[in-house]
C-alpha positions in Angstrom: 32.9 -37.9 9.0 31.3 -35.5 6.7 33.5 -34.1 3.9 30.9 -31.6 2.9 31.4 -28.7 5.2 28.2 -26.9 4.3 26.1 -30.0 5.0 27.9 -30.5 8.3 27.3 -26.8 9.3 23.6 -27.3 8.5 23.4 -30.4 10.7 25.1 -28.7 13.6 22.6 -25.8 13.4 19.8 -28.2 13.5 21.4 -30.0 16.5 21.8 -26.8 18.5 18.2 -25.8 17.9 16.8 -28.8 19.7 18.8 -28.3 22.9 17.1 -27.4 26.1 18.8 -24.2 27.5 18.0 -21.8 30.3 18.6 -18.0 30.4 21.3 -18.2 33.1 24.9 -18.6 31.8 27.3 -21.4 32.8 24.5 -23.8 33.6 24.6 -27.5 32.8 21.1 -28.4 31.7 19.4 -31.7 30.9 16.0 -31.8 29.2 13.1 -31.2 31.5 10.7 -33.1 29.3 11.0 -35.8 26.7 11.3 -34.4 23.2 10.2 -36.2 20.1 13.2 -38.1 18.5 14.8 -36.2 15.6 16.6 -37.8 12.7 20.1 -36.4 12.4 22.6 -37.0 9.7 25.9 -37.5 11.5 28.1 -38.1 8.5 26.7 -35.6 6.0 25.6 -38.2 3.5 22.0 -38.5 2.8 20.6 -41.9 3.8 23.7 -43.0 5.6 24.7 -42.8 9.3 21.3 -41.8 10.4 20.6 -42.0 14.2 17.9 -40.9 16.5 18.7 -38.4 19.2 17.5 -39.6 22.6 19.0 -37.0 24.9 21.4 -34.0 24.9 23.2 -31.7 27.4 25.0 -28.4 26.9 27.3 -26.3 29.0 26.8 -22.7 27.7 28.5 -19.5 28.5 26.7 -16.5 26.9 29.4 -13.9 27.3 31.9 -16.0 25.5 31.2 -19.1 23.6 33.0 -21.9 25.4 31.0 -25.1 25.7 31.2 -28.9 25.5 28.2 -30.5 24.1 27.5 -34.3 24.1 24.6 -35.7 22.1 23.8 -39.4 22.7 22.3 -41.7 20.2 21.5 -45.4 20.5 24.8 -46.4 18.8 27.0 -43.4 19.0 27.9 -40.1 20.7 28.6 -36.7 19.0 31.0 -34.7 21.0 31.3 -31.0 20.3 33.9 -28.8 22.0 33.7 -25.2 21.0 35.4 -21.9 21.9 35.3 -18.5 20.4 33.9 -15.0 20.6 30.6 -13.6 19.6 31.7 -13.2 16.0 32.7 -16.8 15.4 33.7 -20.0 17.0 35.6 -23.2 16.1 33.8 -26.4 16.7 35.8 -29.6 17.1 33.6 -32.6 16.5 34.1 -36.2 17.2 31.9 -39.2 16.4 32.6 -42.0 18.7 30.9 -45.3 19.5 29.1 -45.8 22.7 30.9 -47.8 25.4 31.3 -51.4 24.6 31.8 -50.9 20.8 35.3 -51.1 19.6 35.5 -48.5 16.9 37.8 -45.5 16.4 36.9 -41.9 16.9 36.4 -39.8 13.7 37.1 -36.1 14.1 37.0 -32.9 12.2 36.8 -29.1 12.8 34.6 -26.5 11.2 34.3 -22.7 11.4 30.7 -21.7 12.3 30.1 -17.9 12.0 28.4 -16.1 14.9 26.9 -19.2 16.4 27.0 -17.5 19.7 24.5 -14.9 18.5 21.8 -17.6 19.0 20.0 -16.5 22.2 18.3 -19.3 24.2 15.0 -18.6 25.8 13.7 -20.2 28.9 11.3 -22.2 26.7 14.4 -23.7 25.0 13.8 -21.8 21.8 16.8 -20.5 19.8 16.4 -17.0 18.4 19.0 -16.2 15.7 19.9 -12.5 15.4 19.4 -10.6 12.2 23.1 -9.9 12.1 23.9 -13.6 12.2 21.4 -14.3 9.3 23.0 -11.6 7.2 26.6 -12.7 8.1 25.8 -16.1 6.4 25.1 -14.2 3.2 28.3 -12.3 3.5 30.2 -15.6 3.9 28.7 -17.0 0.8 29.4 -14.1 -1.4 33.0 -13.7 -0.1 33.6 -17.3 -0.9 32.5 -16.8 -4.5 34.8 -13.8 -4.9 37.7 -15.7 -3.3 37.2 -18.4 -5.8 37.2 -15.8 -8.6 40.4 -14.3 -7.3 42.1 -17.7 -7.4 40.8 -18.9 -10.7 40.5 -16.2 -13.3 41.3 -12.6 -14.2 38.6 -10.0 -14.7 36.1 -10.9 -17.5 35.0 -8.5 -20.1 31.5 -7.9 -21.3 30.8 -8.0 -25.0 29.0 -4.7 -25.8 28.3 -5.9 -29.4 26.4 -9.0 -28.4 23.0 -9.1 -30.0 20.0 -9.6 -27.7 17.0 -11.8 -28.5 13.9 -10.3 -30.1 13.8 -6.5 -30.2 16.1 -5.8 -27.3 18.8 -4.5 -29.6 22.5 -4.6 -28.7 23.9 -5.2 -25.2 26.0 -2.0 -25.5 22.8 -0.1 -25.9 21.4 -1.7 -22.8 24.5 -0.7 -20.7 24.4 2.8 -22.2 20.8 3.2 -21.1 21.7 2.0 -17.6 24.4 4.7 -17.5 21.9 7.3 -18.5 19.5 6.3 -15.6 22.4 6.4 -13.2 23.6 9.8 -14.4 20.0 11.2 -14.0 19.3 9.9 -10.5 22.7 9.6 -8.8 24.9 12.3 -10.4 27.7 12.3 -7.9 27.9 8.4 -7.8 27.8 8.4 -11.6 30.8 10.8 -11.9 32.7 8.5 -9.5 32.1 5.5 -11.7 33.8 7.2 -14.7 37.1 6.5 -13.1 36.4 2.8 -13.2 37.3 0.5 -16.1 34.6 0.5 -18.8 33.5 -3.1 -18.0 33.3 -2.4 -14.3 31.3 0.9 -14.5 28.8 -0.7 -17.0 28.3 -3.5 -14.5 27.8 -1.2 -11.6 25.3 0.8 -13.7 23.3 -2.3 -14.3 23.2 -3.2 -10.6 22.2 0.4 -9.7 19.3 0.4 -12.2 17.9 -2.9 -11.0 18.1 -1.7 -7.4 16.4 1.6 -8.4 13.7 -0.2 -10.3 13.1 -2.5 -7.3 12.9 0.4 -4.9 10.4 2.2 -7.2 8.0 -0.7 -6.8 7.1 0.3 -3.3 8.4 3.9 -3.2 7.5 5.2 -6.6 4.3 6.7 -8.2 2.6 3.3 -8.6 3.5 2.1 -5.1 -0.1 2.1 -3.9 -0.9 -0.6 -6.6 1.9 -2.9 -5.7 0.9 -6.2 -4.1 2.9 -9.1 -2.6 2.0 -11.0 -5.8 3.6 -8.3 -7.9 6.8 -8.7 -5.9 6.6 -12.4 -6.4 6.5 -11.9 -10.1 9.5 -9.5 -9.9 11.4 -12.2 -8.1 10.6 -14.7 -10.8 11.8 -12.3 -13.4 15.0 -11.9 -11.4 15.5 -15.6 -11.4 15.0 -15.6 -15.2 17.6 -13.0 -15.8 20.1 -15.0 -13.6 19.4 -17.9 -16.0 20.2 -15.7 -19.0 16.6 -15.0 -20.0 16.2 -11.2 -19.6 12.8 -9.6 -20.0 13.9 -6.2 -21.3 17.1 -4.4 -22.2 17.8 -3.2 -18.6 17.4 -6.8 -17.4 19.8 -7.9 -20.2 22.5 -5.7 -18.9 22.3 -7.2 -15.4 22.0 -10.7 -16.8 25.3 -10.2 -18.7 26.9 -8.7 -15.5 26.0 -11.6 -13.3 27.3 -14.0 -16.0 30.7 -12.2 -15.9 31.1 -11.6 -12.2 30.7 -13.9 -9.2 27.5 -12.2 -8.0 25.2 -14.3 -5.9 21.4 -14.0 -6.4 20.7 -14.0 -2.6 21.4 -10.3 -2.0 18.9 -9.5 -4.9 16.3 -11.7 -3.4 16.8 -10.1 -0.1 16.3 -6.6 -1.5 13.0 -7.8 -2.8 12.2 -9.2 0.7 12.9 -5.7 2.0 10.2 -4.4 -0.3 7.8 -7.0 1.1 8.7 -5.7 4.6 7.7 -2.2 3.6 4.2 -3.6 2.5 3.5 -5.4 5.7 5.5 -3.4 8.4 5.4 0.2 9.5 7.0 -0.3 13.0 10.2 -2.0 14.2 10.3 -3.4 17.8 14.0 -3.1 18.2 17.3 -2.6 16.4 17.6 -6.2 15.5 14.5 -5.9 13.5 15.6 -2.6 12.0 19.0 -4.0 11.1 17.4 -6.8 9.0 15.3 -4.2 7.2 18.4 -1.9 6.6 20.3 -4.9 5.3 17.5 -5.9 2.9 17.0 -2.5 1.4 20.5 -1.1 1.4 23.2 -3.5 2.8 22.5 -5.8 -0.1 23.8 -3.2 -2.5 27.3 -3.5 -1.1 27.2 -7.2 -1.4 26.1 -7.0 -5.0 28.8 -4.3 -5.8 32.0 -5.7 -4.3 32.4 -8.5 -6.9 32.3 -6.0 -9.6 34.4 -3.3 -8.0 37.0 -5.8 -7.2 39.4 -6.2 -4.3 42.8 -4.7 -4.6 45.6 -7.2 -5.6 47.8 -5.9 -2.8 45.1 -6.1 -0.2 45.9 -8.3 2.8 42.4 -8.2 4.0 40.1 -11.3 3.8 37.2 -11.1 1.3 34.8 -11.5 4.3 36.1 -8.4 6.0 35.7 -6.4 2.8 32.1 -7.6 2.3 31.4 -6.9 5.9 32.6 -3.3 5.4 30.5 -2.9 2.3 27.5 -4.2 4.3 28.2 -1.6 7.0 28.2 1.2 4.5 24.7 0.1 3.3 23.5 -0.1 6.8 24.9 3.3 7.6 23.4 4.9 4.6 20.0 3.5 5.4 20.1 4.6 9.0 20.9 8.0 7.7 18.0 8.0 5.4 15.7 7.0 8.3 17.0 9.8 10.5 16.7 12.3 7.7 13.1 11.3 6.8 11.5 11.0 10.3 8.9 13.7 9.5 8.2 12.6 6.0 7.8 9.0 7.1 5.5 10.0 10.0 3.2 11.8 7.6 2.8 8.4 5.8 2.1 6.7 9.1 5.5 5.0 9.3 8.0 5.0 12.2 11.3 3.3 11.4 13.0 4.1 14.7 13.3 1.2 17.2 10.2 1.2 19.4 12.1 -0.2 22.5 14.7 2.6 22.3 12.0 5.3 21.9 10.3 4.0 25.0 13.7 4.0 27.0 14.1 7.6 26.0 10.6 8.5 27.3 9.3 8.9 23.8 6.5 7.3 21.7 4.9 7.5 18.3 2.7 10.3 19.5 5.7 12.5 20.1 6.9 11.8 16.5 3.5 12.6 15.1 3.4 15.8 17.2 6.7 16.8 15.6 8.1 18.8 18.5 11.8 19.0 19.1 12.4 18.5 22.9 15.4 17.7 25.0 14.3 14.1 25.2 14.2 14.1 21.4 17.6 15.7 21.1 19.2 13.1 23.4 17.6 10.3 21.5 18.7 11.5 18.1 22.3 12.0 19.4 22.4 8.3 20.3 20.9 7.3 16.8 23.4 9.5 15.0 26.3 8.0 17.0 25.3 4.5 16.0 25.0 5.5 12.3 28.5 7.0 12.5 29.9 3.8 14.0 28.7 1.9 10.9 30.3 4.6 8.7 33.6 4.1 10.6 33.4 0.4 10.0 32.7 0.9 6.4 35.6 3.3 5.8 38.1 0.6 6.9 37.0 -1.6 3.9 37.1 1.0 1.2 40.9 0.9 1.0 40.8 -2.7 0.2 38.9 -2.1 -3.1 40.6 -1.8 -6.4 42.0 1.8 -6.7 39.7 2.8 -9.6 36.7 1.7 -7.6 37.3 3.7 -4.4 36.3 7.1 -5.6 32.5 6.6 -5.9 32.4 4.7 -2.6 34.3 7.4 -0.8 32.1 10.0 -2.3 29.0 8.3 -1.2 30.3 7.7 2.3 31.4 11.3 2.7 28.2 12.8 1.5 26.0 10.6 3.6 28.0 11.4 6.7 27.4 15.1 6.0 23.7 14.5 6.2 24.1 13.6 9.8 26.0 16.8 10.3 23.1 18.7 8.7 20.6 17.1 11.1 22.7 18.4 14.0 22.9 21.8 12.4 19.1 21.8 12.2 19.0 21.3 16.0 17.7 17.8 15.4 14.6 19.0 13.8 13.9 16.3 11.2 10.2 16.7 11.5 9.8 19.8 9.4 13.3 20.3 8.1 14.9 17.9 5.6 18.6 17.7 6.1 20.5 17.8 2.8 23.9 18.5 1.5 23.9 21.6 -0.8 25.5 21.6 -4.3 28.6 23.5 -3.2 29.4 20.9 -0.5 28.8 18.0 -2.9 31.2 19.6 -5.4 33.8 20.1 -2.6 33.4 16.5 -1.5 34.4 15.0 -4.9 38.1 16.1 -4.9 38.4 15.1 -1.2 37.0 11.6 -1.9 39.3 11.3 -4.9 42.4 12.4 -3.0 41.5 9.8 -0.2 41.1 7.1 -2.8 44.8 7.6 -3.7 46.3 7.7 -0.3 47.8 4.4 0.9 45.9 2.9 3.9 48.9 3.2 6.3 49.0 7.0 5.8 45.2 7.6 5.9 43.9 9.8 8.7 40.3 9.4 9.9 37.7 10.6 7.5 36.2 14.0 8.5 33.5 15.9 6.8 33.8 19.1 4.8 
């Protein structure tokens, strides 16, 4: 049986995708037509244990994943017995010889995240939700951090390390990142000053890379950006992860990823979010919008947690902490979308789910008309409610961060939640009025966020806005 869990997981995913399913739950289905045989590695070792699949059957329950799956090959059977909820399931696998062959069963078990979010169509196609795709990235990053927690203490950057060519000193690179952060994200910058010097420098480096990436499609030169330019930016990202920075700002991030267990995938996904902005201006449903929100904002949380660190006393799993960080990014981006409806419409963009607009009796024409109606108010209430649900989920994870890292995160969470309050205060007119939190409220939010960062989780009341 496979010893490599990742390889086995991949093989199971490939196996599930070729099954013939119907849309009705609790139905035992056999293939209605002959499929082409598929090579499947049943022991996880390349070139060994290969067999051709001839037939398959599955008992599926869509409300709760409980199924027994038998796949028959010429010489063996793979039996999968699974149970679990929508979030995850445990698969117990057994490889056994077909009848007449005297060999022992080999068995193992594997945790497969959110496999039940695969939706089977009547054509037998498997559609994997955006949440499931993103959750796989969460698992990978959490595994890296868990390994870091077990193996080594925090690593220090070397601010006096000389950079190649004319890039100067690494300390200068980090200082420049801090200046950019202070200029464009003042409140967040103030919060980072409570962090240890090495942590705040690393957070500045991540912030600057994210800002530069966002500016590619949302800055003054956005009209000149092409997919090829984004491909070059991704190649440059890969170079800095290999220790070959292009400029001093790249050098700061290159040093950061060398010192913390930060995976490259969230960075790649953010660039993919920029590609989405180049080719898409509408989103059919929330599943599509969720993937966009993850790419452009949820990724920031996954990049930051390894640097901010998980509190030593935390009883939470790394996965749950990353999941909360992801939720904060999703919540922030949903808030941006709700705040900027009018501004986006003037650029020909509608980021609201098209199917939900239709269900509310609204269309793009209503958005371009910019009239606040009762239908619009009801629709906005439901959108704000969803954003707040993500904020609630995010708040549960902030307490699990290192104490010195909580303040900037709480400040960001509190201020963005207040934008939703301002939309309500404007009577849901986000066509001609841009909701914003004034300076007085921002200043008032800082001590509140700081106080909350010091309160033990067991004594923490729900977060309310100022």
